[in-house]
FIKOL-329022 format. One record per atom (N, C-alpha, C): x, y, z. Coordinates in steps of 0.02 Angstrom, whole numbers, plus 50000, padded with zeros to 5 digits. Each point is the difference from the previous one (the first is absolute). Example, Ala and Ser with C-alpha at 12.3 -4.5 7.8 and 13.67 -1.06 7.14 Angstrom:
506604971650390;499555005950000;500455006050000;499825005349964;500425005950003;499615005550037;
# end
This chain:
494315053147919;500354998849943;500404997749978;500785001950075;500694997849989;499664991550013;499834999750056;499824992450027;499834997449928;499624999949967;499614997449944;500504998349935;500405006050000;500624997849962;500514993150033;500095003350071;500554993250009;499764994850000;499334997950014;499684993949998;500034997849914;499925002649949;499924999349931;500754997449994;500445002950033;500724999349992;500084992550001;499835000150069;500174993650034;499694995749960;499415000349977;499684992349949;500244999549955;500305006049959;500444999149948;500784995850038;500304999650048;500464998050016;499784992149981;499594997150038;499564993150014;499964996949911;499755005249961;499704996949926;500654999749985;500735001249983;500414998850004;500294992749995;500115002350078;500144991950037;499724993949972;499135001249982;499584994249980;500164999349946;500245003349945;500044999449940;500754996349979;500455003850054;500624995950002;499844992450022;499744996650059;500004996350032;499264999250028;499514996249962;499364998750015;499794998650068;499775001750045;499794998950093;499325002750021;499604996150005;499535000250021;499905005450056;500554999850051;499965004650052;500025007349979;500475000549931;500135008649989;499275000249957;499694996749973;499365001649981;499325003650033;500224995050042;499305000450071;499835006050008;500685007450012;499875004750067;499665005449953;500135000849943;499705007449949;499454997749962;499494999450008;499544999249957;499785006249947;500125001249956;499975007849958;499904996849928;499865004149929;500024998149950;500684998949976;500365004750044;500764998049973;500264992650028;500024999150040;500164992350027;499734996749957;499294999449975;499704996249963;500204998349949;500465005649942;500265000349956;500744995149996;500235000050066;500484997949998;499864991150029;499544999550034;499734993750003;499844994849935;499835004149959;499764995649933;500535000349961;500235003349988;500944998649988;500344995450016;500014997850052;500054994650059;499814992349975;499255000650039;499614994649991;499405000349957;499835004549957;499535000049941;499195000450050;499635001549970;499275003050048;499834992650012;500004996849976;499704992350040;500254998250065;500695000449988;500454996850071;499955006450046;500085006649976;500045004250050;499204999350066;499454999449976;499624997950068;500174995150042;500444992849969;500274995150039;500575004750043;500355002849963;500735002450019;499665003650088;499315005249988;499805001950059;499764997050040;499734995949991;499624994550074;500484997650018;500564997649955;500564997050045;500525005350050;499985005949964;500375005550044;499545000550059;499505002550005;499624999050044;499934995050053;500114994349976;500114994750069;500605000950017;500534999849969;500695000850004;499925004150081;499945006349977;499855006450042;499844998150080;499184997049965;499594997450087;500944995150036;499964995349948;500564996050031;500525001250054;500335005549958;500535004850019;499835001850083;499425002749994;499845003850072;499694995650049;499844992349987;499554997250043;500304999950059;499764997950059;500165001450055;500435003950033;499935005449952;500545007650033;499445003350037;500525003950055;499295004850031;499795004449952;499575000250039;499365005049951;500175007249994;500235003150067;500055006349990;500884999549944;500354996250002;500714999849968;499825001449934;499344994349992;499695000349929;499955006149969;499595003550027;499595006049990;500725006149967;500474998450056;500465005349993;500454998449912;499744993849977;500624999349942;499395004049943;499645002050018;499625005349954;500205005349970;500445003750080;500265005149988;500645003549927;500045004149993;500305000749915;500735004350010;500464994849975;500575001950036;500365004849925;500655003050016;500205003749919;500584994149988;499944999249928;500444997649959;500495004049977;500794997450010;500435004749990;500724995549941;500165003349966;500594998849972;500694998350059;500734997549965;500454999950043;500185005950027;499845005049967;500215007950010;499435002950047;499614996650035;499705002550020;499455004949985;499865000149930;499405004849967;499484994250006;499455004050010;499314997050007;499774998349934;499664993649985;499714999449931;499424997450010;499624997950052;499354998650000;499924998050053;499294997350021;499894996450068;499814993049990;499834996850055;499794992249992;499864998750086;499464994850021;499775001850039;500704994750048;499935002350055;500464995650049;500154991249998;499474998249982;500054992449977;500414997849944;499685003949927;500544999049958;500705002650012;500085004550032;500805002750032;500234994450022;499764995250036;500264995650049;500244994949982;499574995649919;499934993849998;500664998649953;500424994350033;500565000249960;499954998449926;499554998049975;499684998449910;500195007749985;499955003950028;499985008349963;500715002250033;500384998450046;500485002950014;500624997349967;499904993249974;500514997049965;500055002849915;499305002949995;500205003449925;499995008650024;500345000550050;500295007150007;499555005850029;499444998250022;499515004650044;500445003450052;499805006150017;500385003350050;499825004550022;500045000350070;499415006550032;500195001550066;499805006349988;500225006750072;499974998750043;500464999050058;499754996950064;500395007450070;499874997650038;500365007150062;500134994650080;500555002250028;500154997150040;500355003350071;499445000850046;500095005750065;500534996650040;500375003250028;500494997150056;499845006750051;499684999250053;499695005150049;500514997750079;500395005850004;500424998850072;499835004750029;499844995550073;500005006750058;500425005050027;499885002850041;500315004850049;500814998650019;499934990850017;500634997050003;500414997449964;499745000249941;500334997049919;499784992150000;499725000250015;499884992449990;499395000649953;500034994649944;499574998849965;499444996849991;499164999750007;499524997949996;499884995949943;499914992650019;499954994749968;499404997049995;499814996449965;499254997550000;499984992849968;499704995150046;499924993949960;499384998249948;499914999349972;499265000349959;499774992150009;499345002649997;499584997250029;499824993849962;499834992750011;499864995449979;499445001049930;499605004250011;499494998849948;500165004649917;500694999850009;500375005249962;500074994149921;499855003949949;500104994849958;500904998949979;500255005449983;500725001749988;500474997650055;500444997750028;500384997450069;499675000650052;499524995750016;499474999150069;500625000450066;499875003050030;500464997650068;500695001649988;500215004449941;500785003550008;499915004250033;500775002850027;500205007850031;500225003349940;499905006050014;500065005249960;499955006350013;500545005449979;500015005450026;499045003250007;500145004250025;499255003450040;499455000349945;500165002249954;499335000549954;500194999449898;499794993849998;500275000649909;499154997749965;499845003949944;499555000949975;500175003349918;499665002649982;499835001649913;499585006450026;500205006149958;499695005749961;499434996349961;499545004350000;499304996449957;499995004849962;499544997249919;499885004949957;499205003650030;500265003050051;499425007950001;500185006350001;499645004450022;500215006850008;500435001850061;500545003449971;500285001050071;500804995350010;499864992749976;500454995350010;500614997849935;499655005049955;500325000649933;500435005749984;500165001450053;500425010349987;500544995049996;500395003849987;501024998349995;500075006250019;500055004050002;500465004650024;500095000950073;500684999550004;500214998750085;499784994350038;499654993449947;499924994850025;499305000850049;499555005249985;499565000650057;499514994949971;499894996449962;499424995549970;500174994950068;500594997349996;500244995250043;500125000950050;500095007350036;499765000750081;499294999250015;499695001849960;499075001150010;500034993350013;500134993449959;499744994549984;500384994750092;500475004949998;500424995950059;499595002350064;499955006550002;499335003150035;499404994950006;499914998749973;499204999449978;500204990250042;500504997349957;500154992050031;500044998450071;500545007150035;500084997950076;499475002350027;499485003849993;499335000650025;499634992950002;499914997249930;499864994249986;500084994050055;500754998949988;500244994650027;500304999350083;500085007249988;500324999850100;499515004550021;499575003849990;499705003350037;500475008350025;500235001449950;500495004450017;499675006649959;499645005550054;499605003649985;500365004749943;499715003049923;500595004149965;500345008250021;499655001850049;500265005250025;500614998950051;500174994350022;500414997250028;500714998649951;499664998449941;500734999949952;499925004949967;500045007549985;499905003949941;500464998749945;499595003049942;500294997749939;500735002849997;499905005350038;500785004049983;500464998250029;499994994050054;500454996150059;500364992349948;499725001149948;500244993249983;500545001549945;500404996950002;500765000549957;499914994249938;500125000849937;500034994749958;500745000849989;500404994550012;500514998649988;500464996349949;499504994749974;500104997149928;499724996549970;500174996049944;499474994749981;500234993250003;499894993649983;500084995050002;499674996449940;500294994949979;499924997049938;499944992250022;499504996050026;500384993150004;499174995349986;500104994149996;499494994949962;500024992950084;499604997350002;500024995350061;499394996249983;499954993549991;499494995950013;499814999150051;499164998550028;499634998050060;500344993450009;499864994650062;499864993650028;499734998049938;499265001850009;499374998549927;500475002149957;500034996749934;500375002049944;499425002949947;499434999450038;499675005549956;500145006250009;500195003550034;499925006150034;500915002449996;500315006049987;500475002350008;499935006949992;500635004050031;500055008649979;500594999949964;499875006749959;500515002349949;499765007749995;500495004250035;499795007650022;500475001950004;499915007649969;500505005650036;499765004550052;500344998550045;499745003050051;500495004550021;499565003950040;500155007950029;500144999150082;500695001650000;500164999050089;499945005150051;499445000050035;499805008450035;500184998250085;500365006050002;500174998450073;499635006650029;499864998450082;499615005550029;500174998250079;500255004250035;500085001250071;499414999750044;499564999550033;499484999950036;500004997350066;499735000050071;499624997850042;499235000149985;499914992649982;499235000749965;499614994550058;499304999550004;499594995350016;499644996249945;500254992650034;499994992749949;499404998550002;499414996749971;499444997350011;499924996049961;500404993749976;499834997149954;499234997849948;500114998549959;499314996949974;500144992249995;499674995350021;500294991650012;499814998749942;499705002249929;500064995349946;500585003849960;500245003650015;500645002849972;500704998050045;500045001650064;500625000050058;499784994550046;500454995650017;499734994350057;500645003650050;500495003549986;500475000850066;500455005849961;500135004150068;500645004749964;500475001650078;500575002449960;500575001250056;500395007049979;500525002450038;500505003949997;500474994749995;500495002749970;500564994849988;500585005649988;500784998350036;500555004950008;500134996649933;500795003649967;500324993749935;500164994750025;500365001050060;500214991450033;499394994849976;499315001250029;499434996950004;499824997349921;500045003449968;500055000549918;500324994749982;500604999849994;500584996450001;499774992150027;499795000550072;499974993850019;499294995649966;499535004349990;499404997249950;500154998149934;500585002649967;500195000149934;500314990550022;500225000550021;500504994950032;499534993450016;499525000150048;499474996950009;499604996849937;499845005549925;499744998249963;500394995849957;500694998850009;500414997449963;499804991450013;499924998150065;499984995050006;499144996250008;499855006449982;499024999849989;499804997250065;500115003550062;499655000150064;499775008250002;500085002749954;499265006449988;500015002049922;499595003149973;499975002249937;499975008149990;500425000449951;500305007749992;499635000749926;499565004649979;499895002849935;500575000649965;500015000149925;500535000349945;500345006649984;499555003749999;500095007350003;500385002850043;499544996850058;500575004250074;500524996550011;500214993449977;500614996850028;500475003249930;499765001349949;500485003249955;500265006650008;499675004550038;500075005150022;500555001250062;499804994750052;500415000550048;500564996350001;500124996149951;500714995950009;500295006349932;499805004449967;500325004449947;500125007650017;499515000950041;500095007249997;499775004350048;499594995650051;499655003250054;500535001550067;500684997250010;500305000550044;500365008249994;500145001949942;500325007149985;499565007149999;499304996649971;499465005750006;500005000450086;499704995750040;499814999450073;500685005850036;500504999749981;500735003750016;499755007649979;499525000649979;499975007149959;499355004050018;499684995650049;499395003750030;499895006450010;500585004250001;500095006050029;500155003449928;500174997449951;500225004749941;499944996549958;499174996249981;499704998949946;499995002849935;500225004249981;500265003549944;500434998349953;500354998750059;500924996349975;499764994949958;499554996050029;499974991549969;499354999249947;499545004749978;499714999549951;500195000849949;499744996049929;500334997149954;499234999749945;499655004849946;499674999749980;499914999849940;500754999449962;500065002049925;500284991650005;499924995850028;500074993049964;499474994550056;500084994249941;499664994650048;500454995650032;500084996850049;500324994250006;499814993150005;500334996749957;499664995449993;500344993050038;499494995250043;500164996550045;500044991449983;
# end
């Protein structure tokens, strides 16, 4: 019931966008009687069919040549939020990452995991070249989205976010859930950022929950998700960022923003994380 309600709210979000600035990519994703009404208002009954055909063609063109596995993941249903991180609906991962929608204000919920080993080194991953957004870029341990599914919409104590993080650590890095218990994740704060990809069709616009966890784990990456991983010290992170400045390496925008503005202070507080938690505000970077 909750999931259906969130999906209807997501449909309404795109209807409003379509009425303001008609765009076939907005009309494509949600084929219900409600979206039909919005379409008929904008283009009329006769042209609606043409718009639907054009939209399907555009959708096919957008994903043409992309990795099949990653394209299938675009159907996952993410949570739409407002700038206060209040859930207002849901939409496909694909719609959430299209710059046409981002420019019209679409914002979704995400998370970034920072996993440290017993030597206080941070586990980084290099995203697979098969990834649709930021392929080949270095990023923190794991970055993804809670989905509009039972369990991951729970908000008390950010438990839904932690469940999503546990799921994706297994999916991307092969880290077993028992190695990263939910109770060992620390929700630090939220950041709000926006960034286009190298391919201007795609981008990010997220309210990103930062999760810290300190564990020694067994890593077995999924090649379609992760092509390389390393454990880095603070000094090595700084070196990586400098290489990115001169295009010797590629670093994801969310990790760059966090590393350049917040990570140093947090790293020094690994043994006192309660002192750095800020749940009452969203940091805009």
